[in-house]
Every structure is written in C-alpha cells, then in structure tokens.
NUDRENMI-351222 format. One record per residue: residue in one letter; residue number from 1; y, z, x of N, C-alpha, C, O in turn. Coordinates in Angstrom, 3 decimals, always signed. Example, Ala and Ser with C-alpha at 12.3 -4.5 7.8 and 13.67 -1.06 7.14 Angstrom:
BEGIN
(r "A", 1, (-5.690, +7.800, +13.190), (-4.500, +7.800, +12.300), (-3.300, +7.800, +13.200), (-3.319, +8.465, +14.236))
(r "S", 2, (-2.250, +7.080, +12.850), (-1.060, +7.140, +13.670), (+0.030, +7.870, +12.900), (+1.138, +8.039, +13.409))
//
This chain:
BEGIN
(r "M", 1, (-32.410, +118.689, +216.728), (-31.013, +118.368, +216.627), (-30.210, +119.629, +216.366), (-30.647, +120.528, +215.647))
(r "S", 2, (-29.036, +119.677, +216.959), (-28.162, +120.823, +216.720), (-27.224, +120.515, +215.562), (-26.901, +119.353, +215.314))
(r "P", 3, (-26.779, +121.570, +214.841), (-25.873, +121.337, +213.721), (-24.537, +120.790, +214.209), (-24.096, +121.095, +215.317))
(r "V", 4, (-23.910, +119.992, +213.382), (-22.612, +119.420, +213.715), (-21.546, +120.477, +213.532), (-21.486, +121.125, +212.487))
(r "Q", 5, (-20.712, +120.658, +214.526), (-19.598, +121.588, +214.433), (-18.355, +120.812, +214.034), (-17.999, +119.825, +214.678))
(r "F", 6, (-17.690, +121.258, +212.963), (-16.496, +120.578, +212.494), (-15.301, +121.385, +212.954), (-15.237, +122.589, +212.705))
(r "T", 7, (-14.370, +120.757, +213.610), (-13.227, +121.473, +214.161), (-12.030, +121.401, +213.233), (-11.993, +120.597, +212.302))
(r "A", 8, (-11.048, +122.259, +213.504), (-9.820, +122.280, +212.716), (-9.108, +120.940, +212.794), (-8.517, +120.494, +211.811))
(r "I", 9, (-9.157, +120.298, +213.942), (-8.502, +119.003, +214.101), (-9.128, +117.995, +213.145), (-8.412, +117.214, +212.518))
(r "D", 10, (-10.442, +118.002, +213.024), (-11.118, +117.095, +212.109), (-10.727, +117.379, +210.655), (-10.491, +116.448, +209.885))
(r "A", 11, (-10.658, +118.640, +210.284), (-10.286, +118.995, +208.913), (-8.847, +118.573, +208.630), (-8.550, +118.104, +207.531))
(r "A", 12, (-7.960, +118.729, +209.593), (-6.558, +118.364, +209.402), (-6.370, +116.863, +209.249), (-5.402, +116.425, +208.627))
(r "S", 13, (-7.262, +116.082, +209.794), (-7.122, +114.625, +209.709), (-7.980, +114.013, +208.602), (-8.027, +112.791, +208.463))
(r "S", 14, (-8.649, +114.838, +207.824), (-9.534, +114.342, +206.771), (-8.746, +113.688, +205.637), (-7.774, +114.254, +205.137))
(r "A", 15, (-9.171, +112.504, +205.243), (-8.554, +111.784, +204.124), (-9.361, +111.955, +202.840), (-9.115, +111.261, +201.854))
(r "T", 16, (-10.317, +112.868, +202.849), (-11.135, +113.120, +201.661), (-10.238, +113.627, +200.532), (-9.529, +114.618, +200.707))
(r "P", 17, (-10.261, +112.960, +199.378), (-9.388, +113.397, +198.281), (-9.877, +114.690, +197.637), (-11.078, +114.918, +197.495))
(r "L", 18, (-8.928, +115.522, +197.256), (-9.231, +116.728, +196.492), (-9.465, +116.331, +195.036), (-9.187, +115.193, +194.660))
(r "R", 19, (-9.961, +117.232, +194.226), (-10.210, +116.956, +192.812), (-8.931, +117.022, +191.982), (-8.929, +116.630, +190.815))
(r "A", 20, (-7.841, +117.514, +192.577), (-6.543, +117.593, +191.907), (-5.458, +117.385, +192.946), (-5.662, +117.652, +194.130))
(r "T", 21, (-4.310, +116.910, +192.503), (-3.143, +116.807, +193.381), (-2.249, +117.987, +193.058), (-1.885, +118.211, +191.903))
(r "F", 22, (-1.900, +118.737, +194.090), (-1.046, +119.906, +193.916), (+0.389, +119.538, +194.256), (+0.641, +118.872, +195.260))
(r "K", 23, (+1.319, +119.962, +193.434), (+2.751, +119.796, +193.693), (+3.275, +121.183, +194.052), (+3.416, +122.046, +193.186))
(r "V", 24, (+3.562, +121.388, +195.338), (+3.937, +122.697, +195.853), (+5.420, +122.689, +196.208), (+5.918, +121.738, +196.811))
(r "K", 25, (+6.123, +123.760, +195.827), (+7.531, +123.889, +196.171), (+7.662, +124.665, +197.473), (+7.137, +125.769, +197.615))
(r "L", 26, (+8.373, +124.062, +198.419), (+8.597, +124.707, +199.710), (+10.017, +124.406, +200.155), (+10.380, +123.247, +200.354))
(r "N", 27, (+10.823, +125.453, +200.312), (+12.221, +125.307, +200.726), (+12.989, +124.338, +199.840), (+13.773, +123.526, +200.332))
(r "G", 28, (+12.764, +124.424, +198.536), (+13.476, +123.593, +197.588), (+12.958, +122.168, +197.456), (+13.483, +121.395, +196.655))
(r "K", 29, (+11.950, +121.810, +198.218), (+11.371, +120.469, +198.145), (+9.992, +120.552, +197.512), (+9.276, +121.540, +197.674))
(r "V", 30, (+9.633, +119.497, +196.787), (+8.294, +119.425, +196.202), (+7.425, +118.562, +197.107), (+7.774, +117.428, +197.432))
(r "I", 31, (+6.300, +119.118, +197.501), (+5.352, +118.440, +198.381), (+4.078, +118.172, +197.595), (+3.553, +119.073, +196.941))
(r "S", 32, (+3.578, +116.946, +197.653), (+2.307, +116.609, +197.005), (+1.171, +116.775, +198.003), (+1.245, +116.293, +199.134))
(r "I", 33, (+0.133, +117.454, +197.575), (-1.044, +117.664, +198.405), (-2.233, +117.076, +197.656), (-2.641, +117.589, +196.614))
(r "A", 34, (-2.785, +115.991, +198.203), (-3.860, +115.286, +197.501), (-5.144, +115.166, +198.312), (-6.184, +114.812, +197.757))
(r "T", 35, (-5.098, +115.452, +199.616), (-6.292, +115.305, +200.453), (-6.629, +116.609, +201.153), (-5.803, +117.516, +201.252))
(r "V", 36, (-7.850, +116.680, +201.632), (-8.297, +117.846, +202.398), (-7.394, +118.047, +203.616), (-6.990, +119.173, +203.908))
(r "G", 37, (-7.081, +116.979, +204.315), (-6.241, +117.079, +205.510), (-4.847, +117.581, +205.211), (-4.320, +118.418, +205.943))
(r "Q", 38, (-4.238, +117.081, +204.141), (-2.901, +117.544, +203.766), (-2.923, +119.029, +203.415), (-2.037, +119.779, +203.825))
(r "A", 39, (-3.921, +119.447, +202.666), (-4.040, +120.849, +202.273), (-4.272, +121.735, +203.492), (-3.648, +122.786, +203.638))
(r "Y", 40, (-5.175, +121.298, +204.362), (-5.486, +122.083, +205.548), (-4.254, +122.238, +206.427), (-3.959, +123.330, +206.911))
(r "T", 41, (-3.538, +121.142, +206.628), (-2.324, +121.183, +207.444), (-1.287, +122.100, +206.812), (-0.655, +122.895, +207.508))
(r "F", 42, (-1.108, +121.995, +205.505), (-0.118, +122.824, +204.815), (-0.412, +124.308, +204.970), (+0.483, +125.078, +205.317))
(r "I", 43, (-1.639, +124.719, +204.722), (-1.906, +126.164, +204.749), (-2.103, +126.717, +206.152), (-2.067, +127.933, +206.339))
(r "T", 44, (-2.310, +125.854, +207.144), (-2.443, +126.368, +208.507), (-1.149, +126.262, +209.306), (-1.013, +126.927, +210.333))
(r "N", 45, (-0.199, +125.449, +208.862), (+1.061, +125.322, +209.600), (+2.081, +126.389, +209.244), (+3.013, +126.630, +210.010))
(r "L", 46, (+1.922, +127.029, +208.099), (+2.816, +128.125, +207.756), (+2.428, +129.355, +208.567), (+1.279, +129.498, +208.986))
(r "S", 47, (+3.364, +130.210, +208.774), (+3.136, +131.427, +209.553), (+2.051, +132.300, +208.922), (+1.941, +132.386, +207.699))
(r "A", 48, (+1.274, +132.930, +209.754), (+0.231, +133.839, +209.271), (+0.839, +134.987, +208.470), (+0.199, +135.519, +207.563))
(r "V", 49, (+2.059, +135.365, +208.799), (+2.735, +136.439, +208.076), (+2.967, +136.031, +206.626), (+2.883, +136.865, +205.725))
(r "E", 50, (+3.259, +134.752, +206.396), (+3.510, +134.270, +205.040), (+2.262, +134.341, +204.168), (+2.366, +134.461, +202.947))
(r "W", 51, (+1.099, +134.268, +204.774), (-0.159, +134.319, +204.015), (-0.821, +135.696, +204.065), (-1.870, +135.892, +203.451))
(r "M", 52, (-0.230, +136.651, +204.783), (-0.871, +137.944, +205.011), (-1.281, +138.638, +203.711), (-2.369, +139.208, +203.629))
(r "E", 53, (-0.427, +138.591, +202.713), (-0.725, +139.255, +201.448), (-1.933, +138.618, +200.754), (-2.605, +139.261, +199.948))
(r "F", 54, (-2.195, +137.369, +201.071), (-3.262, +136.613, +200.423), (-4.357, +136.232, +201.420), (-4.998, +135.191, +201.280))
(r "R", 55, (-4.563, +137.070, +202.412), (-5.435, +136.733, +203.530), (-6.841, +136.308, +203.107), (-7.359, +135.313, +203.614))
(r "S", 56, (-7.453, +137.030, +202.205), (-8.822, +136.688, +201.830), (-8.870, +135.344, +201.117), (-9.779, +134.551, +201.359))
(r "L", 57, (-7.896, +135.073, +200.235), (-7.835, +133.767, +199.568), (-7.531, +132.654, +200.566), (-8.078, +131.555, +200.469))
(r "H", 58, (-6.660, +132.945, +201.518), (-6.297, +131.975, +202.559), (-7.507, +131.645, +203.421), (-7.785, +130.477, +203.692))
(r "D", 59, (-8.222, +132.672, +203.848), (-9.418, +132.459, +204.670), (-10.472, +131.655, +203.914), (-11.118, +130.778, +204.488))
(r "D", 60, (-10.645, +131.954, +202.629), (-11.615, +131.222, +201.815), (-11.199, +129.755, +201.680), (-12.039, +128.862, +201.780))
(r "A", 61, (-9.918, +129.506, +201.456), (-9.436, +128.126, +201.320), (-9.661, +127.342, +202.608), (-10.081, +126.185, +202.563))
(r "I", 62, (-9.388, +127.955, +203.748), (-9.617, +127.283, +205.032), (-11.095, +126.955, +205.202), (-11.448, +125.842, +205.593))
(r "M", 63, (-11.952, +127.916, +204.910), (-13.392, +127.701, +205.048), (-13.862, +126.571, +204.128), (-14.646, +125.717, +204.542))
(r "Q", 64, (-13.389, +126.567, +202.892), (-13.800, +125.543, +201.932), (-13.247, +124.161, +202.307), (-13.929, +123.155, +202.113))
(r "L", 65, (-12.038, +124.103, +202.832), (-11.472, +122.823, +203.265), (-12.241, +122.261, +204.457), (-12.488, +121.057, +204.523))
(r "E", 66, (-12.616, +123.119, +205.392), (-13.408, +122.664, +206.535), (-14.760, +122.128, +206.066), (-15.250, +121.122, +206.580))
(r "A", 67, (-15.358, +122.808, +205.085), (-16.646, +122.351, +204.547), (-16.476, +121.018, +203.812), (-17.331, +120.138, +203.920))
(r "A", 68, (-15.385, +120.867, +203.070), (-15.137, +119.623, +202.327), (-14.846, +118.461, +203.261), (-15.175, +117.317, +202.949))
(r "A", 69, (-14.232, +118.741, +204.403), (-13.976, +117.687, +205.383), (-15.288, +117.158, +205.948), (-15.399, +115.980, +206.288))
(r "E", 70, (-16.267, +118.029, +206.043), (-17.576, +117.646, +206.557), (-18.444, +116.996, +205.479), (-19.207, +116.071, +205.757))
(r "D", 71, (-18.316, +117.491, +204.245), (-19.154, +117.016, +203.138), (-18.290, +116.893, +201.891), (-17.912, +117.902, +201.296))
(r "G", 72, (-17.977, +115.675, +201.495), (-17.082, +115.419, +200.375), (-17.495, +116.053, +199.068), (-16.660, +116.242, +198.183))
(r "I", 73, (-18.766, +116.387, +198.926), (-19.227, +117.037, +197.694), (-18.588, +118.417, +197.544), (-18.491, +118.939, +196.433))
(r "R", 74, (-18.160, +118.994, +198.636), (-17.564, +120.340, +198.617), (-16.101, +120.350, +198.169), (-15.461, +121.402, +198.187))
(r "T", 75, (-15.565, +119.194, +197.767), (-14.150, +119.163, +197.367), (-13.873, +119.979, +196.109), (-12.754, +120.454, +195.918))
(r "V", 76, (-14.868, +120.147, +195.255), (-14.670, +120.965, +194.056), (-14.384, +122.407, +194.469), (-13.443, +123.022, +193.968))
(r "Q", 77, (-15.187, +122.945, +195.375), (-14.989, +124.319, +195.843), (-13.660, +124.450, +196.595), (-12.953, +125.447, +196.449))
(r "A", 78, (-13.329, +123.437, +197.400), (-12.072, +123.468, +198.151), (-10.878, +123.436, +197.202), (-9.909, +124.172, +197.390))
(r "T", 79, (-10.949, +122.587, +196.190), (-9.869, +122.500, +195.210), (-9.711, +123.823, +194.467), (-8.589, +124.285, +194.259))
(r "N", 80, (-10.804, +124.426, +194.074), (-10.752, +125.716, +193.377), (-10.178, +126.814, +194.265), (-9.397, +127.643, +193.800))
(r "A", 81, (-10.558, +126.824, +195.532), (-10.041, +127.829, +196.467), (-8.538, +127.648, +196.684), (-7.793, +128.626, +196.740))
(r "L", 82, (-8.101, +126.403, +196.806), (-6.668, +126.138, +196.953), (-5.897, +126.558, +195.712), (-4.840, +127.183, +195.807))
(r "R", 83, (-6.432, +126.211, +194.551), (-5.766, +126.575, +193.296), (-5.601, +128.090, +193.213), (-4.527, +128.573, +192.852))
(r "A", 84, (-6.636, +128.837, +193.537), (-6.565, +130.307, +193.493), (-5.495, +130.822, +194.450), (-4.715, +131.705, +194.095))
(r "L", 85, (-5.458, +130.271, +195.657), (-4.463, +130.688, +196.645), (-3.056, +130.358, +196.173), (-2.175, +131.217, +196.211))
(r "F", 86, (-2.832, +129.126, +195.728), (-1.501, +128.689, +195.327), (-0.991, +129.435, +194.089), (+0.187, +129.780, +194.011))
(r "V", 87, (-1.878, +129.679, +193.130), (-1.470, +130.409, +191.930), (-1.095, +131.840, +192.286), (-0.066, +132.350, +191.844))
(r "R", 88, (-1.927, +132.473, +193.079), (-1.651, +133.865, +193.476), (-0.377, +133.979, +194.302), (+0.371, +134.946, +194.165))
(r "A", 89, (-0.127, +132.978, +195.172), (+1.069, +132.986, +196.014), (+2.298, +132.467, +195.261), (+3.412, +132.507, +195.782))
(r "K", 90, (+2.090, +131.981, +194.038), (+3.163, +131.474, +193.178), (+3.953, +130.343, +193.834), (+5.184, +130.343, +193.822))
(r "V", 91, (+3.227, +129.379, +194.405), (+3.878, +128.221, +195.006), (+3.692, +126.960, +194.170), (+4.230, +125.910, +194.520))
(r "L", 92, (+2.956, +127.041, +193.091), (+2.785, +125.881, +192.206), (+3.894, +125.819, +191.188), (+3.920, +124.911, +190.358))
//
C-alpha cells in the first residue's frame, strides 16, 4: 500500500477541533478559529508577504495543521504551532 497523501484542500475543509479556540484580530474584527480547517484557511489566505517575517513558524503551523487534518491526535502539536505563530505575529 502507498502512503495517503493529504492535500491542502483536505486540510482546509477539516472539521477536526483544535485544543484551543483562538480569537484573532484582523482589520478591526475578531475572528474565532476553532478547527484545523479554519486555522489552515486563515493562515494560507493571507498574503505570503504578511507572514514573511514569521516564515519558519508559518511553515511549521501549515505542516502541523496538515498532519492534524490527517490524524486528529496531532491537534496538540498543531495548536502549539498556531499559538507560537499568533503570539509572535501579535495577532492574539
């Protein structure tokens, strides 16, 4: 058997809950992020330039979210990666 490949589309549509709900401020609005899919969509829909300063944290968060979409046990790592990214980017 070949390994299952998980695509970005699958991660974006994942309803797997994160271990925490993040309240992120964007353009004066507060957005709640509670699932892997919501988090993945949020951090991939913003311009790459906006995340450039935090590229390594951003890349790690994407990788962890994709893994959590495939295996719900990985939500702890995904939540931690998101928290690190959001705190460093000062969006919480």
